[in-house]
C-alpha positions in Angstrom: -6.1 10.1 22.4 -4.4 7.0 21.2 -1.4 6.6 19.1 -1.4 6.0 15.3 0.6 2.9 14.3 1.6 2.0 10.9 3.6 -1.1 9.8 5.8 -1.8 6.7 2.6 -2.9 4.6 1.2 0.5 5.3 4.3 2.2 4.1 4.5 0.3 1.2 1.8 1.6 -0.5 4.2 4.2 -1.4 5.2 2.0 -4.4 1.8 2.8 -5.9 2.2 6.5 -5.6 2.9 8.5 -8.7 6.4 9.9 -9.4 5.8 12.5 -11.9 2.4 13.4 -11.7 1.8 17.5 -11.7 -1.1 16.8 -8.9 0.6 17.0 -5.6 -1.8 14.7 -3.8 -0.4 11.7 -5.8 2.9 12.1 -4.7 2.5 11.1 -1.4 0.5 8.5 0.8 -2.6 9.3 2.3 -3.1 8.3 6.0 -6.3 8.3 8.0 -7.0 6.7 11.3 -8.1 3.8 9.4 -5.7 3.1 6.5 -3.1 4.4 4.3 -3.6 4.5 0.5 -1.9 5.8 -2.5 -2.6 6.0 -6.4 -0.9 6.8 -9.6 -4.2 7.9 -11.2 -4.5 4.5 -13.2 -4.4 2.0 -10.0 -4.9 2.4 -6.4 -4.2 0.5 -3.1 -5.4 0.8 0.2 -4.3 -1.0 3.4 -6.0 -0.8 6.8 -3.8 0.1 10.0 -2.6 -2.5 12.2 -4.8 -4.5 14.7 -2.0 -3.9 17.1 -2.7 -2.0 20.7 -1.1 1.3 20.1 -1.0 1.7 23.9 2.0 -0.7 24.2 4.1 1.4 21.8 6.7 3.3 23.9 5.8 7.0 24.4 7.4 9.6 22.0 8.5 12.5 24.3 7.4 15.8 23.1 5.2 14.8 20.8 1.1 14.4 20.6 -0.4 11.2 19.8 -3.4 11.8 17.2 -5.7 8.8 15.9 -7.7 11.2 14.0 -5.5 12.2 11.3 -6.2 12.7 7.6 -3.0 13.8 5.8 -0.8 13.1 2.9 2.8 12.4 3.7 5.6 12.9 1.1 7.3 9.7 -0.4 10.6 10.9 0.2 9.9 11.1 3.9 8.3 7.4 4.0 11.6 6.3 2.1 13.6 7.4 5.1 11.9 5.2 7.7 13.2 2.1 8.7 11.3 -0.3 10.8 13.1 -3.0 13.0 11.5 -5.8 11.0 13.2 -8.6 13.0 12.3 -7.2 16.4 11.3 -9.9 18.9 8.8 -7.5 20.2 5.7 -7.3 17.6 4.8 -3.7 18.6 8.2 -2.3 17.8 7.5 -3.5 14.1 5.5 -0.4 13.9 6.2 3.1 13.2 4.3 5.9 15.4 2.7 8.9 13.5 2.7 12.0 15.9 2.4 15.8 15.7 3.9 18.8 17.5 2.5 22.0 16.0 2.6 22.1 12.3 5.0 19.2 11.9 4.6 15.4 11.7 6.8 12.8 13.1 7.6 9.1 12.2 9.3 7.3 14.9 10.5 3.9 15.5 12.5 2.4 18.1 14.3 -0.7 19.3 13.8 0.3 23.0 17.8 1.2 22.8 17.4 3.9 20.4 14.6 6.2 19.2 14.7 7.4 15.8 12.5 10.1 14.6 11.9 11.6 11.0 10.1 15.0 10.9 7.9 15.5 7.9 5.2 18.2 6.6 2.0 17.2 5.2 1.1 17.7 1.5 -1.8 20.3 1.5 -3.9 19.1 -1.3 -7.2 17.0 -1.4 -6.6 13.0 -2.0 -9.0 11.6 -4.7 -11.8 10.0 -3.2 -11.0 6.3 -4.1 -14.3 5.2 -2.4 -16.2 6.8 -5.4 -14.1 4.1 -7.6 -15.4 0.9 -6.1 -18.6 -0.4 -7.7 -21.5 -0.6 -5.6 -22.8 -3.6 -7.2 -21.9 -7.3 -6.0 -19.3 -8.9 -8.1 -20.3 -11.6 -10.5 -17.3 -13.6 -10.2 -14.8 -13.7 -7.3 -11.9 -15.8 -7.1 -8.5 -16.5 -5.0 -5.1 -17.0 -6.8 -1.6 -17.6 -5.3 0.0 -13.9 -5.5 3.6 -15.5 -6.3 2.1 -17.3 -9.3 0.2 -14.4 -10.5 3.5 -12.1 -10.1 5.3 -14.7 -12.3 3.1 -14.4 -14.9 2.8 -10.5 -15.0 6.5 -10.2 -15.1 6.8 -12.7 -18.0 4.2 -10.7 -19.8 5.8 -7.4 -18.6 9.0 -8.4 -20.1 7.9 -9.9 -23.3 4.9 -7.6 -24.3 5.3 -3.9 -25.6 5.1 -0.8 -23.6 1.0 -1.1 -23.3 1.6 -4.4 -21.3 -1.8 -5.6 -22.4 -3.1 -9.0 -21.1 -6.4 -10.3 -21.4 -7.7 -12.3 -18.4 -10.9 -14.7 -19.0 -12.8 -16.1 -16.0 -15.7 -18.8 -16.3 -16.5 -19.1 -12.8 -14.7 -19.2 -9.6 -14.0 -22.9 -9.9 -12.3 -23.1 -13.2 -9.0 -22.3 -14.5 -8.1 -18.6 -15.3 -6.8 -18.0 -18.6 -4.2 -15.2 -19.3 -3.5 -14.2 -22.9 -1.3 -11.8 -24.5 1.2 -11.2 -27.6 4.5 -11.0 -27.4 6.7 -8.0 -28.9 7.2 -10.7 -31.9 3.4 -11.4 -32.3 3.5 -14.7 -30.7 0.4 -15.8 -29.1 1.0 -16.5 -25.4 -1.6 -18.6 -23.2 -1.1 -18.6 -19.3 -3.3 -20.8 -17.0 -3.8 -20.3 -13.7 -5.4 -22.5 -10.8 -7.8 -20.7 -8.7 -7.4 -21.3 -4.9 -9.8 -22.6 -2.5 -11.0 -19.7 -0.4 -9.9 -19.6 3.4 
């Protein structure tokens, strides 16, 4: 049985989880052997587990590795994990998820110190996000710079009302993308975003 490793991107999906939803399953991140995911009921994110060879991660004494998990971990536990992101050893820039009886453990190490956080699982079914993914092939698919898109969205969030409504218009994958919205004062705002070449 291999260890299950998660990196910072896997943990950061917790920012997409619901903070006040009555459904317990949306108060944490769903962890499987293939990915971590989270949702607030309006949007969702799914991040595959790291490609790193988990055998290279130091053994966690007294804990059983399990790469066949399907559990929901509370957000509060995820927030306590401090991955040594500046470690010069790439495998240490991960957290190891293990279990012992009914408890689960999130362990990080810098080779000198091993820090383990014990947690419980949220016993509730996580929504099947795969059912939300359209089966049809996309009619238009384009690539944009995430930082530029973030700047536009932050501007719109600041100057629109609480609905944060924007309209995105796409002609084809090679044409400029138009993003339109009205400010709180009723002003028309038009943002243009050039697509990037596909890798």
